[in-house]
C-alpha positions in Angstrom: 8.2 -18.7 13.0 11.8 -17.7 13.7 12.5 -17.6 9.9 10.3 -14.5 9.6 11.9 -12.6 12.5 15.4 -13.3 11.2 14.6 -12.2 7.6 12.7 -9.1 8.8 15.6 -8.1 11.1 17.9 -8.3 8.1 15.8 -5.8 6.2 16.1 -3.2 9.0 12.4 -2.6 9.0 10.4 -2.9 12.3 7.1 -4.8 12.1 5.0 -3.0 14.8 1.3 -3.2 15.2 -0.3 -0.1 16.8 -4.0 -1.0 17.0 -6.4 -3.8 17.5 -10.1 -4.0 16.3 -12.8 -6.6 17.1 -12.8 -8.1 13.6 -10.7 -7.8 10.5 -11.2 -4.3 9.1 -11.4 -4.1 5.3 -10.7 -7.8 4.8 -12.3 -7.6 1.3 -10.0 -4.7 0.4 -12.9 -2.6 -0.9 -11.2 0.4 0.7 -7.7 -0.2 -0.6 -5.4 -1.1 2.2 -7.3 0.8 4.9 -6.8 -1.0 8.3 -3.7 -2.8 7.2 -0.1 -2.1 8.0 2.1 -2.8 4.9 5.6 -2.5 3.7 7.5 -2.7 0.4 5.3 -3.7 -2.5 1.8 -4.3 -1.4 -1.0 -2.8 -3.5 -4.7 -3.4 -4.2 -6.2 -4.2 -7.5 -9.8 -5.2 -8.2 -10.6 -5.3 -4.5 -7.9 -7.7 -3.5 -4.4 -7.2 -1.9 -1.4 -7.9 -4.1 2.0 -8.8 -2.5 4.8 -8.9 -5.0 8.6 -8.8 -5.3 8.5 -5.8 -7.7 10.3 -3.4 -5.4 12.1 -5.4 -2.7 12.9 -8.9 -1.5 10.2 -8.8 1.2 6.6 -7.6 1.1 4.3 -7.9 4.1 0.9 -6.8 5.4 -0.6 -7.4 8.8 -3.5 -6.4 11.1 -4.3 -6.9 14.8 -7.7 -8.1 15.8 -9.1 -8.2 19.4 -10.2 -11.8 19.4 -9.2 -14.1 22.3 -10.3 -17.7 22.6 -10.9 -20.2 19.8 -11.0 -18.4 16.5 -11.3 -19.2 12.8 -9.1 -17.6 10.2 -10.3 -17.6 6.6 -8.9 -16.0 3.4 -8.8 -16.6 -0.3 -5.5 -16.6 -2.2 -4.2 -16.8 -5.7 -0.7 -18.2 -6.2 1.5 -16.3 -8.7 4.9 -17.4 -7.3 7.7 -18.2 -9.7 9.1 -21.7 -10.0 12.4 -20.2 -11.3 15.3 -21.1 -9.0 18.7 -19.9 -10.3 21.7 -21.7 -9.0 22.4 -20.8 -5.4 18.9 -19.4 -4.6 15.6 -20.8 -3.3 12.0 -20.7 -4.5 10.1 -17.4 -3.8 7.8 -18.1 -0.9 4.7 -16.8 0.8 3.8 -17.3 4.5 0.6 -16.7 6.4 1.0 -16.6 10.2 -0.9 -15.7 13.3 0.8 -14.0 16.3 -0.8 -13.6 19.7 -0.3 -10.5 21.9 -1.9 -8.7 24.8 -0.9 -5.2 23.6 -0.7 -4.8 19.9 1.3 -1.5 20.3 4.2 -3.6 21.7 4.2 -6.2 18.8 7.6 -6.2 17.2 8.2 -9.4 15.3 11.9 -9.3 14.8 12.5 -8.8 18.6 10.2 -11.7 19.5 7.8 -9.3 21.3 4.7 -11.4 21.0 3.1 -13.9 23.4 2.7 -16.8 21.0 2.5 -17.7 17.3 1.2 -20.3 14.9 2.2 -20.9 11.3 -1.0 -20.9 9.2 0.2 -21.9 5.7 3.4 -21.8 3.6 3.2 -21.4 -0.2 5.6 -21.7 -3.1 5.1 -22.3 -6.9 4.3 -26.0 -6.1 1.4 -25.0 -4.0 0.5 -24.8 -0.2 2.4 -26.8 2.4 2.7 -26.8 6.2 -1.1 -26.1 6.2 -2.7 -25.8 9.6 -6.3 -26.1 8.5 -7.9 -26.8 5.1 -7.3 -25.5 1.6 -10.0 -25.9 -0.9 -11.2 -24.3 -4.2 -12.4 -20.7 -3.6 -15.8 -19.6 -4.7 -13.9 -16.9 -6.7 -12.9 -19.5 -9.3 -10.0 -18.9 -11.7 -7.4 -20.8 -9.7 -8.2 -19.0 -6.4 -8.0 -21.2 -3.3 -9.6 -20.8 0.1 -7.9 -21.3 3.5 -9.8 -22.1 6.7 -8.3 -23.0 10.1 -9.1 -22.9 13.7 -6.7 -21.6 16.3 -6.6 -20.9 20.1 -5.6 -17.5 21.3 -4.9 -17.2 25.0 -4.0 -13.5 24.6 -6.1 -10.4 24.0 -5.3 -10.0 20.3 -4.5 -12.0 17.2 -2.2 -10.5 14.5 -2.7 -12.0 11.0 0.5 -11.6 8.9 1.0 -12.2 5.2 4.6 -12.2 3.8 6.2 -12.7 0.4 9.9 -13.4 0.2 11.9 -13.0 -3.1 14.3 -15.9 -2.4 15.4 -16.4 -6.1 16.4 -12.7 -6.2 14.7 -12.2 -9.6 12.7 -9.0 -9.4 9.0 -8.9 -10.5 8.5 -12.6 -11.1 6.3 -13.5 -8.1 3.1 -12.3 -6.5 0.3 -13.6 -4.3 -3.2 -12.1 -4.2 -5.2 -12.2 -1.0 -8.9 -11.4 -0.4 -11.8 -12.0 2.0 -9.7 -12.2 5.2 -11.8 -12.9 8.3 -11.1 -13.8 11.9 -14.2 -14.9 13.8 -14.9 -16.7 17.0 -14.6 -20.5 16.2 -17.9 -21.7 14.8 -19.3 -18.2 14.0 -20.1 -17.5 10.4 -17.7 -15.1 8.6 -19.2 -11.6 8.1 
C-alpha cells in the first residue's frame, strides 16, 4: 500500500476524506460523481465512473463508508489499460484498495493517516493480479468483470479507493470503467 502514498505525495495533492456514510452512496453513478471525492481525470459516462490518463499521470476516486466488522466489497470494472511500454517506462496500472479509519476527516493517505489497509486488486493490460477475493464475468457483459471480496475492518469506517497511474507516460491511452460499487456487512446482499 506504500506505493500509492509515495506516488500521491509526489503529485502534491492531498487525499483527504471528510465524511462517512453507512453504505456506498451513488455506487451505480446514476447521479454522476455525487458522494465521491475525485481528482484529475475522473468522469462519468452512461452511469459508470471513468478513470483515465487524459489529463494527468494519476486519477483517483474514493469514498468513506461507516462499516466496521466483516464486510464485502463488490464492483464491476472494464479494463481499458494500454499494453504499450516505451523503453524506460512501466505499464499503466489501476489499483483498488481499502483503508480503515476511525475518523474519515483525518484520512490522509500520503501521510499514512489511516488505521489499516488492504490491497483489493491490481490491474494492468494483462488483467487482474494480486486479487484478494474473486474476479468473475460481470452480468454487464461486453468484457466487464466483477470483483467480490470479504475483508475485516476493526475501525469505524472503510474507505474504498480506486486509482489509475499513467506509468508509460503516454497521455490518453488508458482508462478503467467502474460501476456498481457496494460495501455491505459480510453475507448481506448488495443493495
